[in-house]
C-alpha positions as CSV (number, residue, x, y, z in Angstrom):
1,M,-30.0,73.8,-24.0
2,A,-27.1,72.8,-21.9
3,Y,-24.8,75.0,-19.8
4,W,-20.9,74.7,-19.6
5,W,-18.1,76.3,-17.8
6,V,-14.6,76.8,-19.6
7,N,-11.3,77.5,-17.8
8,Q,-9.3,79.8,-20.1
9,N,-6.5,81.1,-18.0
10,Q,-3.9,80.1,-20.5
11,T,-5.8,80.5,-23.8
12,S,-8.4,83.3,-23.1
13,K,-6.6,86.0,-25.3
14,H,-6.7,83.7,-28.4
15,E,-10.1,81.9,-27.8
16,I,-12.0,85.0,-27.1
17,S,-10.7,87.1,-30.0
18,G,-10.9,84.0,-32.2
19,G,-14.4,83.1,-31.3
20,Y,-13.8,79.5,-30.4
21,V,-12.8,77.0,-27.6
22,W,-10.2,74.2,-28.3
23,S,-9.1,71.3,-26.3
24,P,-6.8,68.2,-26.8
25,K,-8.8,65.0,-27.4
26,R,-6.6,63.1,-24.9
27,K,-4.0,63.7,-22.2
28,R,-0.4,63.8,-23.4
29,D,0.0,60.3,-22.2
30,G,-3.1,59.2,-24.2
31,G,-5.3,58.9,-21.1
32,R,-9.0,60.0,-21.1
33,N,-9.9,63.4,-19.6
34,Q,-13.7,64.0,-18.9
35,F,-13.2,67.8,-19.5
36,Y,-12.0,67.0,-23.0
37,E,-14.7,64.4,-23.6
38,N,-17.3,67.0,-22.7
39,M,-16.5,69.0,-26.0
40,R,-18.4,66.4,-28.0
41,D,-21.4,66.9,-26.0
42,V,-21.8,70.6,-26.7
43,Q,-24.8,71.3,-29.0
44,V,-25.6,74.3,-31.2
45,G,-27.2,77.2,-28.8
46,D,-25.5,75.9,-25.5
47,I,-24.4,78.5,-23.2
48,I,-20.7,78.6,-22.1
49,F,-19.4,80.6,-19.0
50,S,-15.8,81.9,-19.6
51,F,-13.7,81.9,-16.4
52,F,-10.1,83.3,-16.4
53,G,-8.3,85.7,-14.1
54,S,-10.6,84.3,-11.3
55,K,-13.7,85.8,-12.7
56,I,-16.5,85.0,-15.0
57,Q,-15.5,87.4,-17.8
58,Y,-17.6,86.4,-20.9
59,I,-20.8,84.3,-21.7
60,G,-20.7,82.5,-25.0
61,I,-23.1,80.7,-27.4
62,A,-22.1,77.6,-29.2
63,T,-22.6,78.4,-32.9
64,G,-21.6,74.7,-34.0
65,V,-20.6,71.4,-32.6
66,A,-17.1,70.1,-32.0
67,I,-15.1,69.4,-35.1
68,A,-11.5,67.8,-35.2
69,C,-9.0,70.3,-35.5
70,P,-5.2,70.6,-34.8
71,K,-3.9,72.7,-32.0
72,P,-4.0,76.5,-33.0
73,N,-0.5,77.7,-33.8
74,E,-1.5,81.0,-31.9
75,F,-1.3,79.1,-28.7
76,G,2.4,79.2,-28.8
77,T,4.3,78.0,-25.7
78,S,0.9,78.0,-23.8
79,G,0.0,74.9,-25.5
80,D,3.3,73.0,-25.3
81,S,2.1,70.5,-22.9
82,W,-1.0,69.5,-25.0
83,S,-1.2,66.9,-27.7
84,N,-1.9,68.3,-31.3
85,D,-5.0,66.3,-32.1
86,G,-8.0,68.3,-30.6
87,W,-11.5,69.5,-30.8
88,F,-12.6,73.0,-32.0
89,I,-16.1,74.5,-31.2
90,P,-17.1,78.0,-32.8
91,I,-18.3,80.4,-30.1
92,Q,-20.1,83.7,-30.3
93,W,-18.6,85.5,-27.1
94,I,-20.5,88.4,-25.3
95,K,-18.3,90.5,-22.8
96,N,-19.8,90.5,-19.2
97,P,-19.6,94.2,-18.3
98,T,-19.3,93.3,-14.6
99,P,-16.9,90.3,-14.2
100,F,-17.3,88.6,-10.7
101,Q,-15.6,85.9,-8.8
102,P,-17.6,82.9,-8.4
103,K,-16.4,82.4,-4.7
104,E,-18.5,85.6,-3.9
105,L,-21.5,83.3,-4.6
106,I,-20.3,80.0,-3.2
107,A,-23.1,79.8,-0.6
108,E,-25.6,79.9,-3.4
109,L,-23.6,77.7,-5.8
110,Q,-22.8,74.9,-3.3
111,P,-26.1,73.2,-3.2
112,H,-26.2,72.9,-7.2
113,L,-22.5,72.0,-7.8
114,P,-22.0,68.7,-9.7
115,G,-21.2,65.7,-7.5
116,R,-18.3,64.9,-9.8
117,Y,-16.2,67.0,-12.2
118,S,-17.2,70.4,-10.5
119,P,-15.6,73.4,-12.3
120,V,-14.8,75.0,-8.8
121,Q,-13.7,73.9,-5.3
122,R,-16.9,73.1,-3.3
123,D,-15.6,74.8,-0.1
124,T,-14.1,78.0,-1.5
125,G,-15.4,78.5,-5.0
126,N,-11.8,78.9,-6.3
127,G,-11.1,77.5,-9.7
128,L,-9.7,73.9,-10.1
129,Q,-6.5,72.9,-11.9
130,G,-7.0,70.4,-14.7
131,V,-10.5,71.6,-15.5
132,Y,-11.3,72.8,-19.0
133,L,-14.9,72.3,-20.1
134,A,-17.2,71.3,-17.3
135,Y,-21.0,70.7,-17.3
136,V,-23.1,73.2,-15.3
137,P,-26.3,72.0,-13.9
138,E,-29.3,74.2,-14.7
139,D,-29.8,75.3,-11.1
140,M,-26.2,76.3,-10.9
141,A,-26.5,78.2,-14.3
142,D,-29.4,80.1,-12.9
143,V,-27.3,81.6,-10.0
144,L,-24.6,82.6,-12.3
145,M,-27.0,84.2,-14.9
146,R,-28.9,86.1,-12.1
147,K,-25.5,87.6,-11.1
148,M,-24.9,88.5,-14.7
149,G,-28.3,90.3,-15.2
150,N,-29.3,91.6,-18.6
151,I,-26.2,90.2,-20.4
152,A,-27.3,86.8,-19.6
153,Q,-30.7,87.5,-21.1
154,E,-29.0,88.8,-24.3
155,A,-27.1,85.5,-24.6
156,L,-30.3,83.5,-24.0
157,F,-32.0,85.3,-26.8
158,A,-29.1,84.8,-29.1
159,A,-28.8,81.2,-28.2
160,S,-32.6,80.6,-29.0
161,S,-32.1,81.7,-32.5
162,K,-28.6,80.4,-33.3
163,M,-28.1,78.3,-36.3
164,E,-24.9,76.1,-36.8
165,D,-22.0,78.1,-38.1
166,Y,-20.8,75.9,-40.9
167,G,-18.3,78.6,-41.7
168,A,-16.1,77.5,-38.7
169,I,-15.2,74.3,-40.6
170,R,-14.2,76.4,-43.6
171,R,-12.1,78.6,-41.3
172,V,-10.2,75.7,-40.1
173,D,-9.6,74.5,-43.7
174,E,-8.6,77.9,-44.7
175,I,-6.0,78.2,-41.9
176,I,-4.3,74.8,-43.1
177,E,-4.7,75.9,-46.8
178,N,-2.7,79.0,-46.0
179,V,0.0,77.1,-44.2
180,I,0.3,74.8,-47.4
181,R,0.5,77.9,-49.8
182,D,3.1,79.5,-47.7
183,S,5.3,76.4,-47.4
184,T,8.7,76.6,-49.0
185,S,9.2,72.9,-49.0
186,I,6.4,72.0,-51.4
187,D,6.6,72.7,-55.1
188,A,3.8,74.5,-56.8
189,T,2.3,71.4,-58.5
190,E,2.0,69.5,-55.2
191,K,0.6,72.6,-53.5
192,E,-2.1,72.7,-56.2
193,A,-3.0,68.9,-55.8
194,L,-3.1,69.3,-52.0
195,I,-5.5,72.4,-52.1
196,K,-7.7,70.8,-54.7
197,A,-8.0,67.7,-52.6
198,R,-9.6,69.7,-49.8
199,I,-12.7,69.9,-52.1
200,G,-12.4,66.4,-53.5
201,Q,-10.9,67.4,-56.8
202,G,-7.8,67.0,-58.8
203,K,-5.3,64.2,-58.0
204,F,-7.1,63.1,-54.9
205,R,-10.3,62.5,-57.0
206,Q,-8.3,60.4,-59.5
207,N,-6.7,58.3,-56.7
208,V,-10.1,57.6,-55.1
209,K,-11.5,56.6,-58.6
210,S,-8.7,54.0,-58.8
211,V,-9.9,52.4,-55.4
212,E,-13.7,53.0,-55.6
213,R,-16.1,52.4,-58.5
214,C,-19.4,53.7,-57.4
215,C,-21.4,55.1,-54.4
216,R,-21.7,52.2,-52.1
217,L,-24.9,53.1,-50.7
218,T,-27.0,54.2,-53.8
219,G,-25.1,52.2,-56.4
220,V,-24.6,55.3,-58.6
221,T,-21.8,54.8,-61.1
222,D,-21.9,58.1,-63.1
223,I,-18.9,59.9,-61.8
224,R,-20.3,63.2,-62.7
225,L,-22.9,62.6,-59.9
226,L,-20.4,61.6,-57.3
227,R,-18.2,63.3,-54.8
228,A,-14.8,62.1,-53.8
229,S,-15.1,62.5,-50.0
230,H,-12.3,62.1,-47.6
231,I,-12.9,59.4,-44.8
232,K,-10.3,61.2,-42.4
233,P,-11.0,64.8,-43.0
234,W,-8.6,66.9,-45.1
235,R,-7.9,69.3,-42.2
236,I,-7.0,66.4,-39.8
237,C,-4.6,64.5,-42.1
238,V,-1.2,64.5,-40.5
239,S,0.6,64.3,-43.8
240,D,0.3,65.4,-47.5
241,E,0.3,61.7,-48.4
242,E,-2.9,61.2,-46.3
243,R,-4.6,64.1,-47.9
244,L,-3.9,62.5,-51.5
245,D,-4.4,58.9,-50.6
246,G,-7.1,57.2,-52.6
247,Y,-7.7,54.8,-49.7
248,N,-8.7,57.8,-47.6
249,G,-11.7,58.5,-49.8
250,L,-15.2,57.1,-50.8
251,L,-17.2,58.1,-53.9
252,L,-20.6,59.1,-52.6
253,T,-23.7,60.9,-53.9
254,P,-24.0,64.5,-52.4
255,T,-26.7,63.5,-49.9
256,M,-24.7,60.4,-48.8
257,D,-21.5,62.6,-48.6
258,H,-23.2,65.0,-46.3
259,L,-24.4,62.3,-44.0
260,F,-20.9,60.7,-43.9
261,D,-19.2,64.0,-43.5
262,K,-21.5,65.2,-40.6
263,G,-20.9,61.7,-38.8
264,L,-24.5,60.7,-39.1
265,I,-23.5,57.5,-40.8
266,S,-20.3,55.4,-40.9
267,F,-19.1,51.8,-41.8
268,S,-17.7,48.9,-40.2
269,D,-14.6,47.3,-41.8
270,D,-16.7,44.6,-43.1
271,G,-19.1,47.1,-44.7
272,D,-22.0,47.2,-42.4
273,L,-23.7,50.5,-42.4
274,L,-23.8,52.3,-39.0
275,V,-26.5,54.8,-38.2
276,S,-26.2,57.7,-35.6
277,P,-29.0,58.1,-33.2
278,G,-28.6,61.8,-34.1
279,I,-30.9,61.4,-37.2
280,S,-34.3,60.1,-37.2
281,F,-35.5,56.9,-39.0
282,D,-38.1,58.9,-40.8
283,Q,-35.6,61.3,-42.3
284,L,-33.3,58.4,-43.3
285,I,-36.1,56.7,-45.2
286,L,-36.9,59.8,-47.1
287,L,-33.3,60.0,-48.1
288,G,-33.4,56.4,-49.3
289,I,-32.1,54.5,-46.4
290,N,-34.2,52.0,-44.4
291,P,-32.4,51.8,-41.0
292,S,-34.7,48.9,-39.9
293,K,-32.9,46.7,-42.6
294,S,-29.3,45.4,-42.2
295,I,-27.3,47.2,-44.9
296,N,-24.0,46.0,-46.1
297,V,-22.0,47.7,-48.8
298,G,-19.3,45.3,-49.1
299,G,-15.9,45.0,-47.2
300,F,-13.3,47.5,-47.3
301,A,-9.6,47.2,-48.1
302,P,-7.1,47.0,-45.0
303,K,-5.8,50.5,-46.1
304,Q,-9.3,51.9,-46.0
305,A,-10.0,50.3,-42.7
306,V,-7.4,52.4,-41.0
307,Y,-9.1,55.6,-42.1
308,L,-12.6,54.1,-41.3
309,A,-11.5,53.4,-37.7
310,Y,-10.6,57.1,-37.4
311,H,-13.9,58.2,-38.8
312,R,-15.8,55.9,-36.3
313,D,-13.8,57.0,-33.3
314,N,-13.8,60.7,-34.1
315,I,-16.4,61.7,-36.6
316,F,-19.3,59.4,-36.3
317,Q,-21.9,60.6,-33.8
318,K,-22.4,57.4,-31.6
319,R,-24.9,59.1,-29.3
320,V,-27.4,61.9,-29.2
321,F,-25.8,65.1,-27.8
322,A,-28.3,66.1,-25.1
323,I,-27.3,66.5,-21.6
324,R,-29.6,67.5,-18.6
325,G,-29.0,67.8,-15.0
């Protein structure tokens, strides 16, 4: 379990009521921001301290890992300065009945503040501009949780038994699906095709079949046993053309589809299998993949490579998400 601090002055109303946190992936100019990068390090069961109005107001438990998600429309003008491409983490929020200002505890917190990327000013304990999600060392978390009392123990108990909320992904998909249904610029036939594409059916499936002939990992050719899986997820596609593009898909058996969808495997443009350190070799062998051997499934078309680059950069779990102070 790791601990995090989220600054929510602009978005607390929406993120608390909606049960999530959201950040852009990059600065508006495309630059890297460590507080956005931290979103990908959050694990199921991690604890998040919610800071807004100069106080710790809620404590949260991550019920899922970060998934790529467009900026929520409900942010309105609050999110005008942020890019649209971002990370979404589902959170179970618990209200702190006695909100407090961290600066009240600054003498206790000072010895435990991170050397870099601290969520508060070291001398005053006031919040810092530009901070979104900051890592909280365990000793610093202990100070905050002692101040919160019983509510912190309730959060720890919930975190210890929390399973990943796969429904969060469905909620994001459903939001986008409703936008498509309500659109007046798309005819009924196109709407049906786009919505079916979400679950790998209809026109999208036919388009993928025109590009791929089998599951590249298992060799299965019986189309009844294969799923048409988006390479760049349906919810992230920036256009209807991307959602239906056959080059944005692979034919995979259900198990391989699950591994690919969760970012536990990916592919180089030349077809080399990439395996995430987030899954054990033993489990892969049981699933029919021997990671000790070099596996190449054949090169991909240039149009497929564009989508695969997105998958490697944004979906593939390049590292094990475990952080300790």
